[in-house]
C-alpha positions as a Markdown table, in Angstrom:
| # | Residue | x | y | z |
|---|---|---|---|---|
| 1 | Unk | 20.8 | -6.3 | -8.8 |
| 2 | Unk | 18.0 | -3.8 | -7.6 |
| 3 | Unk | 18.5 | -2.9 | -3.9 |
| 4 | Unk | 15.1 | -2.6 | -3.2 |
| 5 | Unk | 14.0 | -6.3 | -4.6 |
| 6 | Unk | 13.4 | -7.3 | -1.0 |
| 7 | Unk | 10.0 | -5.7 | -1.7 |
| 8 | Unk | 9.1 | -8.4 | -3.9 |
| 9 | Unk | 8.8 | -10.8 | -0.5 |
| 10 | Unk | 5.6 | -8.9 | 0.0 |
| 11 | Unk | 3.8 | -10.6 | -3.1 |
| 12 | Unk | 1.7 | -13.3 | -1.6 |
| 13 | Unk | -0.3 | -16.1 | -3.9 |
| 14 | Unk | -3.8 | -15.7 | -3.9 |
| 15 | Unk | -5.7 | -15.0 | -1.1 |
| 16 | Unk | -8.6 | -17.2 | 0.3 |
| 17 | Unk | -12.4 | -15.8 | 0.9 |
| 18 | Unk | -11.8 | -16.5 | 4.4 |
| 19 | Unk | -8.6 | -14.4 | 4.3 |
| 20 | Unk | -10.4 | -11.5 | 2.3 |
| 21 | Unk | -13.3 | -11.5 | 4.6 |
| 22 | Unk | -10.8 | -11.2 | 7.9 |
| 23 | Unk | -8.8 | -8.8 | 5.9 |
| 24 | Unk | -12.1 | -6.9 | 5.0 |
| 25 | Unk | -13.5 | -6.9 | 8.5 |
| 26 | Unk | -10.5 | -5.9 | 9.7 |
| 27 | Unk | -10.6 | -2.5 | 7.5 |
| 28 | Unk | -14.1 | -2.1 | 8.5 |
| 29 | Unk | -13.3 | -2.3 | 12.1 |
| 30 | Unk | -10.5 | 0.1 | 11.8 |
| 31 | Unk | -12.5 | 2.6 | 9.8 |
| 32 | Unk | -15.1 | 2.6 | 12.6 |
| 33 | Unk | -12.4 | 3.3 | 15.2 |
| 34 | Unk | -13.0 | 0.0 | 17.0 |
| 35 | Unk | -10.4 | -0.2 | 20.0 |
| 36 | Unk | -8.7 | -3.4 | 20.8 |
| 37 | Unk | -9.6 | -5.6 | 18.0 |
| 38 | Unk | -10.0 | -9.3 | 19.2 |
| 39 | Unk | -9.9 | -12.3 | 17.6 |
| 40 | Unk | -13.1 | -12.8 | 18.6 |
| 41 | Unk | -14.7 | -9.7 | 17.6 |
| 42 | Unk | -12.8 | -10.0 | 13.9 |
| 43 | Unk | -14.0 | -13.5 | 13.4 |
| 44 | Unk | -17.8 | -12.5 | 14.4 |
| 45 | Unk | -17.5 | -9.8 | 11.9 |
| 46 | Unk | -15.7 | -11.8 | 9.0 |
| 47 | Unk | -18.2 | -14.7 | 9.9 |
| 48 | Unk | -15.3 | -17.2 | 10.1 |
| 49 | Unk | -14.6 | -20.0 | 12.6 |
| 50 | Unk | -12.0 | -19.2 | 15.1 |
| 51 | Unk | -9.7 | -22.6 | 13.6 |
| 52 | Unk | -10.2 | -20.5 | 10.5 |
| 53 | Unk | -8.8 | -17.8 | 11.9 |
| 54 | Unk | -5.9 | -19.7 | 13.5 |
| 55 | Unk | -5.1 | -21.9 | 10.2 |
| 56 | Unk | -3.7 | -18.5 | 8.9 |
| 57 | Unk | -2.8 | -16.3 | 11.6 |
| 58 | Unk | -1.2 | -16.2 | 15.0 |
| 59 | Unk | -2.7 | -13.0 | 16.2 |
| 60 | Unk | -4.6 | -9.7 | 14.8 |
| 61 | Unk | -1.1 | -8.3 | 14.2 |
| 62 | Unk | -0.8 | -10.9 | 11.3 |
| 63 | Unk | -3.8 | -10.0 | 10.0 |
| 64 | Unk | -2.8 | -6.2 | 9.7 |
| 65 | Unk | 0.4 | -7.3 | 8.1 |
| 66 | Unk | -1.0 | -9.3 | 5.5 |
| 67 | Unk | -3.9 | -6.7 | 4.7 |
| 68 | Unk | -0.8 | -4.4 | 4.0 |
| 69 | Unk | 1.1 | -7.0 | 1.9 |
| 70 | Unk | -2.0 | -7.5 | -0.3 |
| 71 | Unk | -2.1 | -3.8 | -1.1 |
| 72 | Unk | 1.8 | -3.5 | -1.7 |
| 73 | Unk | 1.3 | -6.7 | -4.0 |
| 74 | Unk | -1.1 | -4.8 | -5.9 |
| 75 | Unk | 1.5 | -1.8 | -6.5 |
| 76 | Unk | 4.1 | -4.1 | -7.0 |
| 77 | Unk | 2.4 | -6.3 | -9.8 |
| 78 | Unk | 2.5 | -3.1 | -12.0 |
| 79 | Unk | 5.0 | -3.5 | -14.8 |
| 80 | Unk | 8.6 | -2.2 | -14.4 |
| 81 | Unk | 8.4 | -1.7 | -17.8 |
| 82 | Unk | 6.0 | 1.3 | -17.8 |
| 83 | Unk | 7.2 | 4.7 | -18.7 |
| 84 | Unk | 7.1 | 6.6 | -15.2 |
| 85 | Unk | 3.8 | 8.5 | -16.3 |
| 86 | Unk | 1.8 | 5.3 | -16.8 |
| 87 | Unk | 3.4 | 3.7 | -13.9 |
| 88 | Unk | 2.2 | 6.8 | -11.7 |
| 89 | Unk | -1.5 | 6.4 | -13.2 |
| 90 | Unk | -1.4 | 2.9 | -12.6 |
| 91 | Unk | -0.2 | 3.4 | -8.6 |
| 92 | Unk | -2.8 | 6.4 | -8.5 |
| 93 | Unk | -5.6 | 3.7 | -9.6 |
| 94 | Unk | -4.5 | 1.4 | -6.8 |
| 95 | Unk | -4.8 | 3.9 | -4.5 |
| 96 | Unk | -8.4 | 4.8 | -5.7 |
| 97 | Unk | -9.5 | 1.2 | -5.6 |
| 98 | Unk | -8.2 | 0.5 | -2.4 |
| 99 | Unk | -9.0 | 3.9 | -0.4 |
| 100 | Unk | -10.6 | 2.7 | 2.6 |
| 101 | Unk | -8.0 | 0.1 | 3.1 |
| 102 | Unk | -5.1 | 2.3 | 2.8 |
| 103 | Unk | -6.6 | 4.8 | 4.9 |
| 104 | Unk | -7.7 | 2.3 | 7.7 |
| 105 | Unk | -3.8 | 1.1 | 7.7 |
| 106 | Unk | -2.2 | 4.7 | 7.6 |
| 107 | Unk | -4.5 | 7.0 | 9.3 |
| 108 | Unk | -6.5 | 4.6 | 11.9 |
| 109 | Unk | -4.0 | 1.9 | 12.6 |
| 110 | Unk | -1.1 | 4.3 | 12.2 |
| 111 | Unk | 1.0 | 2.0 | 10.4 |
| 112 | Unk | 4.4 | 3.8 | 9.6 |
| 113 | Unk | 5.6 | 0.6 | 8.4 |
| 114 | Unk | 3.2 | 0.4 | 5.7 |
| 115 | Unk | 4.3 | 3.9 | 4.5 |
| 116 | Unk | 8.1 | 2.7 | 4.2 |
| 117 | Unk | 6.9 | 0.2 | 2.3 |
| 118 | Unk | 4.8 | 2.0 | 0.0 |
| 119 | Unk | 7.8 | 4.3 | -0.4 |
| 120 | Unk | 10.0 | 1.2 | -1.2 |
| 121 | Unk | 7.9 | -0.3 | -3.9 |
| 122 | Unk | 8.0 | 3.1 | -5.7 |
| 123 | Unk | 11.8 | 3.3 | -4.9 |
| 124 | Unk | 11.9 | -0.4 | -6.5 |
| 125 | Unk | 10.5 | 0.9 | -9.8 |
| 126 | Unk | 12.6 | 3.8 | -9.8 |
| 127 | Unk | 15.9 | 2.1 | -9.1 |
| 128 | Unk | 15.0 | -0.5 | -11.8 |
| 129 | Unk | 13.9 | 2.3 | -14.6 |
| 130 | Unk | 16.4 | 4.8 | -14.0 |
| 131 | Unk | 19.1 | 4.3 | -11.1 |
| 132 | Unk | 20.9 | 1.0 | -11.8 |
| 133 | Unk | 23.3 | 1.3 | -9.4 |
| 134 | Unk | 24.0 | 3.1 | -6.0 |
| 135 | Unk | 25.3 | 6.2 | -5.0 |
| 136 | Unk | 24.3 | 8.6 | -2.5 |
| 137 | Unk | 22.9 | 11.1 | -4.9 |
| 138 | Unk | 20.6 | 8.4 | -6.6 |
| 139 | Unk | 19.3 | 7.2 | -3.5 |
| 140 | Unk | 18.5 | 11.0 | -2.4 |
| 141 | Unk | 16.4 | 11.2 | -5.8 |
| 142 | Unk | 14.7 | 8.2 | -5.5 |
| 143 | Unk | 13.6 | 9.2 | -1.8 |
| 144 | Unk | 12.4 | 12.5 | -3.0 |
| 145 | Unk | 10.6 | 11.3 | -6.2 |
| 146 | Unk | 8.8 | 8.4 | -4.3 |
| 147 | Unk | 7.8 | 10.7 | -1.5 |
| 148 | Unk | 6.3 | 13.2 | -4.2 |
| 149 | Unk | 4.3 | 10.5 | -5.8 |
| 150 | Unk | 3.1 | 8.7 | -2.3 |
| 151 | Unk | 2.7 | 11.7 | -0.3 |
| 152 | Unk | -0.1 | 13.3 | -2.4 |
| 153 | Unk | -1.7 | 9.9 | -2.7 |
| 154 | Unk | -1.8 | 9.7 | 0.9 |
| 155 | Unk | -3.5 | 13.0 | 1.1 |
| 156 | Unk | -6.1 | 11.7 | -1.2 |
| 157 | Unk | -7.2 | 8.8 | 1.3 |
| 158 | Unk | -7.1 | 10.6 | 4.3 |
| 159 | Unk | -8.6 | 13.9 | 3.5 |
| 160 | Unk | -12.3 | 14.2 | 3.8 |
| 161 | Unk | -12.8 | 16.9 | 1.0 |
| 162 | Unk | -13.3 | 15.7 | -2.5 |
| 163 | Unk | -10.1 | 15.7 | -4.4 |
| 164 | Unk | -9.6 | 14.9 | -8.1 |
| 165 | Unk | -7.2 | 12.7 | -8.7 |
| 166 | Unk | -6.4 | 13.8 | -12.2 |
| 167 | Unk | -5.5 | 17.1 | -10.8 |
| 168 | Unk | -3.2 | 15.5 | -8.1 |
| 169 | Unk | -1.7 | 13.6 | -11.0 |
| 170 | Unk | -0.9 | 16.5 | -13.2 |
| 171 | Unk | 0.8 | 18.3 | -10.2 |
| 172 | Unk | 2.8 | 15.2 | -8.9 |
| 173 | Unk | 3.9 | 15.0 | -13.0 |
| 174 | Unk | 4.8 | 18.8 | -12.9 |
| 175 | Unk | 6.9 | 18.6 | -9.6 |
| 176 | Unk | 8.7 | 15.4 | -11.2 |
| 177 | Unk | 9.1 | 17.3 | -14.4 |
| 178 | Unk | 7.4 | 14.6 | -16.5 |
| 179 | Unk | 5.1 | 15.8 | -19.4 |
C-alpha cells in the first residue's frame, strides 16, 4: 500500500456554485490583502446568504481548507500511470491554471499546511510510480524530488517577474535527470 494514500482524502465531490463563489471570493480578498476576513465580508463578496455559508462551513478557516483541498484534488486527479515528464507537465499546468489561488494560499494566507499537502501529492505519485516499499533512502529521494518539482512552481506563482514555465520545467527535468 502506498504510504501517501491518505492524500486521496482531499478529493471531494463536485463543488456547488455557492461553494465556488465563496472560495473565489476568499482568494480575491486574500490577494487584496484584506485583514481579518469575516463571514459577513466573505458572503457579501460572494453574494451568498449567511445560511448558505453555514450550510457548507462552520468558520472561515473551513473555506480556506476546502480551497486548498480543491487545488490539491486537481493534482491528485493526474493519472498515476503518466511518465514523470508528463506528470510534471500536468502539475505545471495545474499551477498555471490556478496561479492566483495558489499564490493567495501560500503567500497571503501563509499556509504551510498547503505546501505540505502539495509535497505529499507529488510524493504519492513518486511512491506509486517508483518506490513501492519504504526505506530511509527512498523517503529521502521522494522528499528531494517532490521539493525539486514544487519549489520552482511556488516561485512561479509568487514571483512578480514573468517566468517562462517551459524553461522552468526544462530546468527541473535537468535536476531530476529526466530527458
